[in-house]
N, C-alpha and C positions, 0 to 999 in steps of 0.2 A: 858387256857395254859399260865406260866409265861414263859418271853422272860428268864431270867436270870436261868432260869434252865438249869444243862447241860446236854447235847446233845452230844453223843457219835457219830450221825451217820453227827454232822457239819461237812461239811468239811473245811479248815483253819480255825480250834478250838486251831492251836498253842499248841495241844498234842503232841510229841513227841512219837517214838517206842523206849522203857529205851535201852539202850548197853547192858543190859545181854543176854535181847531179840530177839535183832536183833543178837549176836552171837551164840546164840541157833540156831535161824532159820536157819542161813546161815553156818555154820557147819556141823550141821545134816543134810540138802541139799546137799548139797557137798559128802558128807559121803553114803549119800542113792543112788543118781545121781551114785557114781561112783562102789558104791556094782552093782544097776541093771543092768550098763552096762556090767558087768560080771557075777555077778552070776543069774542075773534073778529080776523080778520083785518083788517076794514076799521075795526075798531076802533083794534088796534092801530100802523095804518099811521100813522091819521089822529092820533092821539096823540102818537106819533110828531112827524111833523110839527108839530104845534102845540110840541109840548118846543121842539123846537131851535129852529123860528120867535124864540120868546121865551128863549132863552138867549144865542142871538143880537143880542135886542135890550140885553142885562142885563150880558152877558157886557162886558168892555170891550177896544175895540178897539186895533189897533195903532196904535204912537205914529209911524210912519212917517210 
């Protein structure tokens, strides 16, 4: 096996979570938990997924 091959499971390889994904995960999780506390688990998970999908569509993508 090539030792220079990229390995995503290697800890500390310098890869960082892009800001776009950090925002999507943070906001959709907060919305899902908030809704889940008020409306129940199914509503919270559903709205969290909808929020994540919306943010994935609206936020600008990676320029690479």
